C-alpha positions in Angstrom: 0.0 0.0 0.1 1.0 3.6 -0.6 1.4 5.8 2.3 0.3 8.8 0.0 -2.7 7.3 -1.3 -4.9 5.7 1.8 -7.2 2.8 0.8 -10.8 3.6 0.4 -13.1 2.9 3.6 -14.8 -0.4 3.0 -18.3 0.1 1.7 -20.9 -0.3 4.6 -22.9 -3.4 4.3 -26.8 -3.3 4.9 -27.8 -5.5 7.9 -28.8 -9.0 6.8 -32.3 -8.4 8.6 -33.2 -5.2 6.8 -32.8 -7.1 3.5 -35.1 -9.9 4.5 -37.6 -7.4 5.7 -37.7 -5.8 2.5 -38.1 -8.8 0.5 -40.9 -10.0 2.7 -42.4 -6.5 2.5 -42.4 -6.6 -1.3 -43.7 -10.0 -1.5 -46.7 -9.0 1.0 -47.6 -6.1 -1.3 -47.4 -8.0 -4.4 -49.8 -11.0 -2.9 -52.1 -8.4 -1.8 -52.3 -6.8 -5.0 -52.6 -10.2 -6.6 -55.5 -11.3 -4.5 -57.3 -8.0 -4.5 -57.1 -8.2 -8.5 -58.8 -11.4 -8.6 -61.5 -11.6 -6.0 -62.1 -8.0 -5.0 -63.6 -6.8 -8.8 -66.9 -8.6 -7.8 -67.6 -7.2 -4.5 -70.0 -4.2 -4.3 -68.9 -1.3 -2.4 -70.6 -1.1 0.9 -72.7 1.9 0.0 -74.0 0.5 -3.1 -75.4 -2.5 -1.2 -77.2 -0.5 1.4 -80.8 -0.9 0.9 -83.1 1.8 0.3 -84.7 3.1 3.4 -88.0 2.2 2.3 -87.1 -1.6 1.9 -87.8 -4.0 4.5 -85.0 -5.8 5.9 -86.1 -8.6 8.1 -85.1 -8.5 11.9 -83.8 -4.9 11.5 -85.5 -1.9 12.6 -86.5 0.8 9.9 -85.1 4.0 10.8 -87.2 7.3 10.4 -85.9 9.9 8.1 -85.9 13.5 9.6 -88.9 14.6 7.9 -91.0 11.5 9.1 -89.6 11.6 12.5 -91.5 15.0 13.0 -95.0 13.7 12.3 -94.2 10.0 13.7 -95.4 10.8 17.6 -99.0 11.4 15.7 -99.4 7.6 15.1 -99.7 4.4 17.2 -97.6 1.5 16.3 -99.8 -1.4 15.5 -97.2 -4.0 15.9 -99.1 -5.6 18.9 -96.1 -5.9 21.3 -95.7 -2.4 22.6 -98.2 0.5 23.2 -95.8 3.2 22.3 -96.1 5.8 19.3 -94.3 5.0 16.0 -91.8 7.5 16.9 -90.7 5.8 20.1 -91.2 2.1 19.1 -88.2 0.2 18.6 -89.5 -3.1 17.8 -88.6 -4.9 14.4 -91.9 -6.6 13.6 -91.9 -6.4 9.7 -95.9 -6.7 9.8 -96.1 -3.8 12.3 -93.6 -1.2 13.4 -91.1 -1.6 10.2 -93.9 -1.5 7.7 -95.6 1.7 9.3 -92.0 3.3 9.5 -91.5 2.6 5.8 -94.9 3.9 4.9 -94.5 7.1 6.6 -91.0 7.4 5.3 -92.5 7.1 1.7 -95.0 9.8 2.5 -92.6 12.0 3.8 -90.3 11.8 0.8 -93.3 12.4 -1.2 -93.4 15.9 0.2 -97.0 15.3 1.6 -98.5 17.7 4.0 -99.6 16.3 7.6 -103.4 16.3 6.6 -102.2 14.0 3.7 -100.2 11.9 5.5 -102.8 11.4 8.1 -105.4 10.5 5.4 -102.9 7.9 4.1 -102.2 6.4 7.3 -105.7 5.9 8.2 -106.6 4.8 4.9 -103.9 2.1 5.1 -104.4 1.3 8.8 -107.5 2.4 9.9 -108.7 5.1 12.6 -106.9 3.4 15.3 -103.6 4.5 13.9 -104.1 8.1 15.0 -103.0 9.0 18.5 -106.1 9.8 20.6 -104.6 13.5 21.1 -103.9 14.0 17.6 -106.3 16.5 16.0 -108.4 14.9 12.8 -107.2 15.8 9.6 -109.1 18.5 7.9 -111.9 17.5 5.8 -111.4 17.9 2.3 -113.8 20.1 0.5 -116.1 18.2 -2.2 -115.8 19.0 -5.7 -119.1 21.4 -6.4 
């Protein structure tokens, strides 16, 4: 060795565990993307699989929309298990609370007035649907 020209320092080697970790990470990423490509394309997004608000899902309580919740306490729940108003009922009977809440959601979405909603609910479920303290809907004028 020449004393005027010192030898260059030895190159720094990466620790072996870092190389192994990098290889494992790349393999995991490749595997993830391959699996996702072949199985993920047929899966619908969660938001697309969500049923419409007026669709009955067995065993799942129907939630009232904001507009329907305003008038829901005007109606009795006719499920047969409770004696609550439709706004307070938490049962999930398809032929009781769920059906009534779905009807009320639909009527509210159609932008019906309160008397129109009252009339539609009475027509479908009978006069017993109205809470006793709720005023009756105004009579519609006959076409004269």
